[in-house]
C-alpha positions in Angstrom: 141.6 77.6 102.2 139.5 75.3 104.3 138.3 72.3 102.2 134.5 72.0 101.3 133.1 68.4 102.4 129.5 69.9 102.2 127.7 72.8 100.7 124.1 73.3 101.0 121.8 76.2 99.7 118.2 77.4 100.9 115.7 79.9 99.1 113.7 81.3 102.0 110.6 83.5 101.6 109.3 85.7 104.5 106.0 85.0 106.3 102.6 86.2 105.4 102.5 89.9 106.9 106.2 90.2 107.1 107.6 93.3 105.6 110.8 92.5 103.0 113.3 95.0 105.1 112.2 93.3 108.5 112.6 89.9 107.2 116.1 90.2 105.6 117.4 92.1 108.6 116.3 89.3 110.6 117.7 86.6 108.6 121.2 88.6 108.2 121.3 89.4 111.9 120.3 86.5 113.8 118.3 83.3 111.5 121.9 82.7 109.0 124.0 82.4 112.2 121.7 80.4 114.0 121.6 78.0 111.0 124.9 78.0 110.6 125.8 76.9 114.2 123.3 74.0 113.6 125.2 72.4 111.0 128.3 70.4 111.9 131.6 71.2 110.8 130.2 74.8 109.5 133.3 76.5 107.7 131.0 79.6 106.2 127.6 81.1 106.1 126.6 83.5 103.4 123.3 85.5 102.7 121.9 87.0 99.5 119.0 89.6 99.7 117.1 90.0 96.6 116.9 93.6 95.5 113.5 94.5 95.3 114.0 96.7 92.6 116.1 94.1 90.7 114.4 91.3 88.1 113.6 88.0 90.0 112.4 85.1 87.7 112.6 82.9 91.3 109.0 82.5 92.5 107.2 79.9 94.4 103.3 79.0 94.9 102.7 79.8 98.7 99.2 79.4 99.5 97.1 81.3 96.5 99.8 83.5 95.5 103.2 83.5 93.7 105.8 84.8 95.9 109.6 86.0 94.7 112.3 84.8 96.7 113.7 87.3 99.3 116.9 85.3 100.5 119.3 82.7 99.3 121.2 80.9 102.2 124.6 79.2 101.6 126.3 77.2 104.4 129.7 75.5 103.8 131.2 72.5 106.0 134.4 70.8 106.2 132.7 67.5 106.7 130.2 65.3 104.3 126.8 64.7 104.5 126.1 66.3 107.6 122.6 66.3 109.0 120.4 69.1 107.5 117.3 68.5 109.6 118.0 70.7 112.5 118.6 73.4 110.2 115.5 72.8 108.2 113.7 73.1 111.6 114.7 76.2 112.1 114.5 77.8 108.9 110.7 76.4 108.2 109.6 77.6 112.0 110.7 81.0 110.9 109.8 81.3 107.4 106.9 81.2 105.0 108.4 78.7 102.8 111.9 76.9 102.5 113.7 74.6 99.9 117.2 73.7 100.2 119.6 71.3 98.2 123.1 69.7 99.0 125.5 70.6 96.1 128.8 69.9 94.6 130.6 73.3 94.3 133.1 74.4 91.6 135.0 77.3 91.5 135.3 78.3 88.1 137.6 81.5 89.0 137.5 83.6 92.1 138.9 87.1 92.1 136.7 88.5 95.0 137.8 90.3 97.9 136.5 89.0 101.0 134.6 91.4 103.0 134.7 91.5 106.9 132.1 89.4 108.9 128.6 90.7 109.0 129.2 93.3 105.8 128.4 92.9 101.8 130.5 92.0 99.1 131.3 95.1 96.7 129.6 93.4 93.8 126.3 92.2 93.2 125.3 88.5 92.7 123.1 86.5 90.1 122.1 83.0 91.0 120.8 81.3 87.7 119.2 77.9 89.2 118.8 76.0 86.3 117.5 72.3 85.1 118.9 69.9 82.6 117.2 69.6 79.1 114.5 66.5 79.3 116.0 63.4 77.6 119.3 64.2 78.3 121.7 62.4 80.9 123.3 63.9 84.0 126.7 63.0 82.5 125.6 65.0 79.5 124.5 68.4 81.6 127.8 68.1 83.8 130.2 67.6 80.9 128.3 70.7 78.9 128.4 72.9 81.7 132.1 72.7 82.3 133.0 73.0 78.8 130.7 76.2 78.7 132.8 77.5 81.8 136.2 76.9 79.7 137.1 74.1 81.6 137.3 71.8 78.1 138.5 68.5 80.4 135.8 68.3 83.0 136.2 69.7 86.6 139.9 69.7 87.0 141.5 72.9 86.1 144.0 72.3 83.1 146.2 74.2 81.0 143.6 75.0 78.7 141.1 76.1 81.2 143.7 78.4 82.5 144.4 80.0 79.1 140.6 80.4 78.7 140.3 82.2 82.1 143.7 84.5 81.1 141.8 85.6 78.2 139.0 86.9 79.9 141.4 89.6 81.3 140.0 92.3 83.3 136.2 91.0 82.6 136.7 89.0 85.7 138.6 91.2 88.3 136.6 91.4 91.4 134.0 88.6 90.2 133.9 84.7 91.0 132.0 82.2 89.1 131.0 79.0 90.6 129.5 76.2 89.5 126.9 74.1 92.1 125.5 70.8 90.9 123.0 69.3 93.1 123.4 66.1 94.5 120.3 65.9 96.3 117.2 67.9 97.9 117.4 68.5 101.5 113.8 69.7 101.6 110.5 69.2 99.7 111.0 71.3 96.5 109.0 73.5 94.6 111.2 73.3 91.4 113.7 70.7 89.8 117.0 72.0 90.2 119.9 70.1 88.8 122.5 73.2 89.2 123.0 76.3 90.4 125.3 78.8 88.9 126.6 81.5 91.2 128.0 84.7 89.6 129.4 88.2 91.1 129.4 90.7 88.9 129.2 94.3 88.4 125.5 94.9 88.2 122.1 93.6 88.1 120.5 92.2 84.6 117.0 93.3 83.4 116.0 89.9 82.8 117.0 86.4 81.4 117.8 87.4 78.3 118.0 85.1 75.2 119.5 81.5 75.4 123.4 81.5 75.2 124.7 80.3 71.6 126.7 77.3 72.2 128.0 77.9 68.5 129.4 81.1 69.7 131.3 79.5 72.9 133.2 76.9 73.9 131.9 74.0 71.7 129.3 73.0 74.5 125.8 71.8 73.2 122.8 72.9 74.8 122.3 71.7 78.3 120.0 73.4 80.5 116.2 74.8 80.0 115.8 78.3 79.5 115.2 80.5 81.1 116.7 79.8 84.4 115.1 80.9 87.3 117.3 84.1 88.0 118.2 85.5 91.4 119.7 88.3 91.8 120.9 90.3 95.0 123.3 91.5 97.5 125.7 89.1 99.2 126.8 89.1 102.7 129.4 87.3 104.4 127.8 86.3 107.9 130.3 83.9 109.1 
């Protein structure tokens, strides 16, 4: 597996007057590849298309209207802190709204099957875009998010975390769970975002639901504001 030195994530909204299917097709076939080629050391490009019939809690104000996020773009690089202005310029010139973040990814587990380039994964994807609770520190947020995932000793995998994963059994087959901690925004942003949970799962949720009860979990304290901004769609491997 190629080491990840940098990972950047963007949310994209189509320009006014552009149909959703046409915009998503354009991003998947052309714009994402162009963006990936502009990021030094690019190692992977993934595009997730918001499913029109699925719930979305991820909206931004564009002009006089609240608009749903249409696409999430993720690009990884083998280099660290690569320049993103060229990518931002191309994206902003072809979208109605763009916002992006540089993140630090932690793979909690990944049992997905890599599809050929240009094709979708066989599962659906949920991105929980969250913010830490006001009055808490980044260290508190990071520590409890790791505990929440079963990494009781922090980011590094341990005997305890492997045992937790084994106990999950068949529930993780074909899925992944990746925690993306925001290092910095790389564009002006409409939201305050501290982390993005990335789940590959079996289906879409009808809504964000009730707040997870820490007392029933791994011993984590409440660390994120609820509800998060939930984005749901079909992920594609582009490059």
